[in-house]
C-alpha positions as CSV (number, residue, x, y, z in Angstrom):
1,X,309.8,-114.9,-67.7
2,X,311.7,-115.6,-63.8
3,X,310.0,-115.6,-60.6
4,X,310.4,-114.6,-57.1
5,X,307.7,-114.5,-54.4
6,X,307.0,-112.2,-51.5
7,X,307.0,-113.9,-48.2
8,X,304.8,-112.9,-45.4
9,X,306.2,-110.4,-42.8
10,X,303.1,-108.6,-41.8
11,X,303.7,-105.0,-43.6
12,X,300.3,-105.7,-45.2
13,X,298.5,-107.5,-42.0
14,X,299.7,-110.7,-43.9
15,X,300.6,-112.4,-40.2
16,X,297.3,-110.6,-38.5
17,X,296.2,-113.4,-36.5
18,X,298.9,-114.9,-36.0
19,X,301.2,-115.2,-32.2
20,X,304.6,-113.1,-32.4
21,X,306.0,-116.6,-31.1
22,X,304.9,-118.2,-34.3
23,X,305.8,-115.8,-37.1
24,X,309.8,-116.4,-37.8
25,X,308.4,-120.0,-38.2
26,X,305.9,-119.0,-40.4
27,X,308.1,-116.3,-42.7
28,X,310.9,-118.9,-42.6
29,X,308.1,-121.7,-43.5
30,X,307.1,-120.1,-46.8
31,X,310.8,-119.1,-47.9
32,X,311.7,-123.0,-47.2
33,X,308.5,-123.9,-49.1
34,X,309.5,-121.6,-52.2
35,X,312.7,-123.1,-52.6
36,X,311.3,-126.2,-53.3
37,X,309.0,-124.9,-55.8
38,X,310.3,-122.8,-58.9
39,X,310.5,-120.0,-57.6
40,X,314.1,-118.3,-58.5
41,X,313.5,-115.7,-55.4
42,X,312.1,-114.7,-52.5
43,X,311.5,-111.4,-51.4
44,X,310.8,-109.1,-48.3
45,X,309.4,-105.3,-47.6
46,X,311.4,-102.7,-46.2
47,X,308.9,-100.5,-43.6
48,X,308.2,-100.6,-40.0
49,X,304.5,-99.7,-40.2
50,X,301.9,-101.5,-41.4
51,X,299.6,-100.4,-44.7
52,X,297.5,-99.3,-45.9
53,X,297.5,-97.6,-42.2
54,X,299.4,-98.1,-39.4
55,X,298.8,-100.3,-36.5
56,X,299.9,-102.1,-33.8
57,X,300.4,-105.0,-36.1
58,X,303.9,-106.6,-36.9
59,X,306.0,-105.3,-39.2
60,X,309.2,-107.4,-39.4
61,X,312.8,-105.7,-40.3
62,X,313.9,-106.6,-43.7
63,X,317.9,-107.4,-43.4
64,X,317.2,-109.2,-40.3
65,X,315.5,-111.3,-42.0
66,X,317.5,-111.8,-45.1
67,X,320.4,-112.8,-42.8
68,X,318.0,-115.1,-40.9
69,X,316.9,-116.1,-43.9
70,X,319.9,-116.9,-45.8
71,X,320.8,-119.4,-42.8
72,X,318.1,-121.3,-43.1
73,X,318.0,-121.7,-46.9
74,X,320.5,-123.0,-48.9
75,X,319.3,-122.0,-52.7
76,X,317.1,-119.6,-53.4
77,X,317.9,-115.6,-53.5
78,X,317.0,-113.2,-51.2
79,X,316.0,-109.6,-51.9
80,X,313.9,-106.9,-50.6
81,X,311.5,-104.8,-52.8
82,X,312.8,-102.7,-51.6
83,X,315.5,-100.7,-49.3
84,X,314.5,-97.3,-48.6
85,X,318.3,-96.0,-49.3
86,X,317.8,-93.0,-46.3
87,X,317.0,-95.9,-43.3
88,X,320.3,-96.5,-42.9
89,X,323.6,-95.0,-43.7
90,X,324.7,-96.3,-47.3
91,X,328.1,-97.4,-46.0
92,X,326.2,-99.3,-42.8
93,X,323.8,-100.6,-45.3
94,X,326.9,-101.9,-47.3
95,X,328.2,-103.3,-44.6
96,X,325.3,-105.5,-43.5
97,X,324.4,-106.6,-46.8
98,X,327.9,-107.6,-47.5
99,X,327.8,-109.3,-44.4
100,X,324.6,-111.2,-45.2
101,X,325.4,-112.2,-48.2
102,X,328.7,-114.2,-47.1
103,X,325.6,-115.8,-44.3
104,X,323.8,-116.8,-47.5
105,X,326.6,-118.2,-49.5
106,X,326.4,-115.6,-51.7
107,X,322.7,-115.5,-53.0
108,X,321.8,-111.3,-52.0
109,X,319.8,-109.3,-54.3
110,X,319.8,-105.4,-53.3
111,X,316.3,-103.8,-54.1
112,X,317.0,-100.1,-53.5
113,X,314.6,-96.8,-53.4
114,X,314.7,-93.8,-52.4
115,X,311.3,-94.4,-49.4
116,X,307.7,-93.0,-49.7
117,X,305.8,-93.8,-46.2
118,X,305.9,-90.3,-44.8
119,X,304.4,-91.4,-41.4
120,X,306.8,-94.5,-40.5
121,X,309.7,-91.9,-41.8
122,X,308.4,-89.6,-39.4
123,X,308.0,-91.6,-36.8
124,X,311.9,-92.9,-36.2
125,X,313.0,-89.4,-36.6
126,X,314.1,-89.2,-40.2
127,X,312.3,-86.6,-40.8
128,X,310.5,-86.5,-44.8
129,X,313.0,-84.6,-47.4
130,X,311.5,-83.3,-50.6
131,X,311.7,-86.1,-53.9
132,X,314.8,-84.6,-54.7
133,X,316.5,-84.9,-52.0
134,X,315.3,-88.4,-51.4
135,X,316.5,-89.4,-54.8
136,X,319.7,-87.1,-54.6
137,X,320.4,-89.7,-51.6
138,X,319.7,-93.0,-53.7
139,X,322.4,-91.8,-56.1
140,X,324.8,-91.3,-54.0
141,X,323.7,-94.3,-51.3
142,X,324.3,-96.4,-54.7
143,X,327.7,-94.9,-55.5
144,X,328.8,-95.7,-51.8
145,X,327.6,-99.2,-52.1
146,X,328.7,-99.7,-55.5
147,X,332.7,-99.0,-54.6
148,X,332.3,-100.6,-51.6
149,X,331.5,-104.7,-53.1
150,X,333.7,-104.1,-55.6
151,X,337.4,-102.2,-54.3
152,X,336.2,-103.8,-50.3
153,X,335.9,-99.7,-49.2
154,X,334.5,-96.2,-49.7
155,X,335.0,-92.8,-50.2
156,X,332.4,-89.7,-51.5
157,X,332.0,-86.5,-50.3
158,X,328.3,-86.2,-51.7
159,X,326.1,-83.3,-51.3
160,X,324.4,-86.1,-48.5
161,X,326.6,-88.6,-48.1
162,X,329.8,-88.3,-46.7
163,X,332.5,-91.2,-46.2
164,X,336.4,-91.6,-46.1
165,X,338.0,-95.1,-46.8
166,X,335.2,-96.6,-44.8
167,X,335.8,-100.7,-45.2
168,X,333.9,-103.1,-46.1
169,X,335.5,-106.5,-45.7
170,X,334.8,-109.1,-46.5
171,X,333.4,-108.0,-49.8
172,X,329.8,-109.9,-50.6
173,X,331.4,-113.6,-52.4
174,X,329.1,-112.2,-55.4
175,X,331.1,-111.3,-58.1
176,X,331.3,-107.4,-59.4
177,X,328.8,-107.1,-55.4
178,X,325.6,-107.2,-54.7
179,X,323.3,-107.0,-58.1
180,X,321.2,-103.7,-57.6
181,X,317.7,-103.6,-58.7
182,X,316.7,-99.9,-58.2
183,X,312.7,-99.7,-57.5
184,X,310.6,-97.1,-58.8
185,X,309.2,-95.3,-62.2
186,X,309.9,-91.8,-61.7
187,X,310.5,-90.5,-65.1
188,X,313.4,-88.0,-64.9
189,X,315.5,-88.7,-62.2
190,X,314.7,-92.7,-60.5
191,X,315.2,-94.4,-64.3
192,X,318.1,-92.0,-65.1
193,X,320.1,-93.4,-61.7
194,X,318.9,-97.1,-62.4
195,X,320.2,-96.5,-66.2
196,X,323.7,-95.6,-64.6
197,X,323.5,-98.3,-61.7
198,X,321.1,-100.7,-61.6
199,X,321.4,-104.5,-63.1
200,X,317.5,-104.7,-63.0
201,X,314.5,-102.3,-62.8
202,X,311.1,-102.9,-60.7
203,X,308.8,-100.3,-62.2
204,X,305.0,-100.2,-62.7
205,X,303.3,-104.1,-64.9
206,X,300.1,-102.9,-66.2
207,X,300.5,-102.7,-69.9
208,X,300.0,-99.3,-70.9
209,X,302.8,-97.8,-67.7
210,X,305.7,-100.5,-68.3
211,X,305.6,-100.0,-72.4
212,X,306.2,-95.7,-71.4
213,X,308.8,-96.3,-68.0
214,X,310.3,-99.0,-71.0
215,X,310.8,-96.6,-73.7
216,X,312.1,-94.0,-71.2
217,X,314.9,-96.5,-69.7
218,X,315.9,-96.8,-72.9
219,X,316.2,-93.1,-73.6
220,X,317.9,-92.6,-70.5
221,X,320.1,-95.6,-71.3
222,X,321.3,-94.1,-74.4
223,X,322.1,-90.7,-72.8
224,X,324.2,-91.7,-70.3
225,X,326.2,-95.1,-72.1
226,X,325.1,-98.1,-70.9
227,X,323.3,-101.1,-72.6
228,X,319.1,-101.0,-72.2
229,X,319.4,-104.7,-73.0
230,X,322.0,-105.6,-70.2
231,X,319.3,-104.2,-67.8
232,X,316.5,-106.9,-66.2
233,X,312.8,-105.0,-66.0
234,X,310.8,-106.6,-63.4
235,X,307.8,-105.7,-61.8
236,X,306.2,-106.6,-58.4
237,X,302.3,-107.9,-58.9
238,X,299.2,-108.9,-56.2
239,X,298.3,-112.3,-56.4
240,X,294.6,-113.2,-56.7
241,X,294.2,-116.7,-58.6
242,X,291.1,-119.3,-58.2
243,X,290.1,-122.1,-61.0
244,X,287.0,-119.7,-61.2
245,X,286.5,-116.3,-61.1
246,X,283.5,-117.0,-58.5
247,X,286.9,-118.2,-56.8
248,X,289.0,-115.2,-57.1
249,X,286.2,-113.1,-56.3
250,X,286.0,-115.1,-52.6
251,X,289.8,-115.1,-52.4
252,X,289.8,-111.4,-52.9
253,X,286.5,-111.1,-50.3
254,X,288.7,-112.6,-47.4
255,X,291.9,-110.6,-48.0
256,X,289.3,-107.4,-47.6
257,X,287.7,-108.5,-44.9
258,X,290.9,-109.7,-42.9
259,X,292.4,-106.1,-43.6
260,X,289.4,-104.7,-42.3
261,X,289.7,-105.8,-39.1
262,X,292.8,-103.6,-38.1
263,X,292.0,-100.7,-40.3
264,X,288.1,-100.5,-41.5
265,X,285.9,-101.4,-44.1
266,X,286.9,-98.3,-46.1
267,X,290.5,-98.3,-46.3
268,X,290.2,-102.3,-46.5
269,X,288.3,-101.3,-49.6
270,X,290.5,-98.7,-50.9
271,X,293.5,-100.9,-50.5
272,X,291.9,-103.7,-53.3
273,X,291.9,-101.2,-56.1
274,X,295.8,-102.8,-56.0
275,X,294.3,-105.9,-56.7
276,X,291.4,-105.3,-59.1
277,X,291.7,-105.4,-62.9
278,X,295.9,-105.8,-62.0
279,X,297.6,-108.5,-64.7
280,X,297.8,-111.5,-62.0
281,X,294.2,-111.4,-60.4
282,X,292.1,-113.7,-62.2
283,X,292.1,-117.6,-63.7
284,X,295.1,-119.2,-64.4
285,X,294.4,-118.8,-68.1
286,X,293.7,-114.7,-67.8
287,X,297.1,-113.9,-65.8
288,X,298.5,-116.7,-68.1
289,X,297.5,-114.0,-71.1
290,X,298.0,-110.7,-69.1
291,X,301.5,-112.1,-68.3
292,X,302.4,-113.1,-71.8
293,X,301.7,-110.0,-73.3
294,X,304.3,-107.9,-70.6
295,X,306.4,-111.0,-70.9
296,X,306.2,-110.0,-75.1
297,X,306.8,-106.3,-73.6
298,X,309.8,-107.2,-72.5
299,X,309.2,-107.6,-68.6
300,X,311.6,-110.3,-67.4
301,X,310.7,-111.2,-63.9
302,X,307.7,-111.2,-62.1
303,X,307.9,-110.8,-58.1
304,X,304.5,-112.3,-57.1
305,X,302.8,-111.1,-53.8
306,X,299.8,-113.8,-52.3
307,X,297.8,-111.9,-49.4
308,X,297.3,-115.5,-47.8
309,X,300.5,-116.7,-47.9
310,X,300.6,-117.4,-43.6
311,X,297.3,-118.9,-43.9
312,X,296.3,-120.6,-47.2
313,X,299.2,-121.9,-50.0
314,X,296.4,-123.2,-52.6
315,X,296.8,-119.9,-54.3
316,X,300.5,-120.6,-54.4
317,X,300.0,-123.9,-55.2
318,X,297.7,-123.2,-58.5
319,X,300.2,-120.6,-59.7
320,X,303.2,-123.0,-59.5
321,X,301.0,-125.6,-61.4
322,X,299.7,-123.4,-64.5
323,X,301.4,-119.9,-64.2
324,X,305.3,-120.4,-64.3
325,X,305.3,-123.4,-66.1
326,X,303.4,-121.4,-69.1
327,X,305.6,-118.4,-69.0
328,X,308.9,-119.7,-67.8
329,X,312.2,-120.1,-69.8
């Protein structure tokens, strides 16, 4: 199993309380620390407003961070999980990503999805099209990017996007273009798009759901004529790790208390449902057992989110010491 780590960028209130003048230093420091460790990749989210509710706290823009982190690192791969295709014209996004790939020396990953956070869509003037339209935009957008990265230009007369000889030069440094991760588990459309275009998928990492989505992805691959085994399946994991179960509870309580300061106790408590009972919450032994089961189901890549990363790296250190060596390779 391979491992990536999310960089705190504010979206999940994970830079709250840190002066904005110091936030870039924190994000850079976490990424450089990851580069020196066992992590293959560092990731950011593509969002503009915080969760679990919009606040005035910082949320830093994903593709600006891609270029900045590409300039200050040298080996770690860099991705977004995931870019919302409708937030930027796809030809423009292909150009931005190609430039970031050049800056990084060929280390960018393209996580791409249809987008879902209605509040920020409407606030930024994007409207909020129905799911079918958002997914159709994803399909067309990925076609444009793949064409641009492999040929240096893109032409598509689509329903939602029209480009005519959009030049993307220089192309990305990576042979074949930037690897594409299709994010989302929509069973009829998203997984079919993944079957057609993805080198990686990213969907729910709970055992029963992961098994179901994997089986459906296999069916879609058979239907469109692609190789299911060539697609690496990934999932995101919220991590709360401690030497004892009491330590785990203390870490969860700290995260909940920090979030509650900005959105109130009810929303903070509800947000912890994304942690409690999840595969990467527990002692090292418990987490290894759960992730081993997922690895046996075909999970090839775990992208880990440590909510306290900007303030406290002891959880990261424990995960690096006890979990990754048991599962890597």
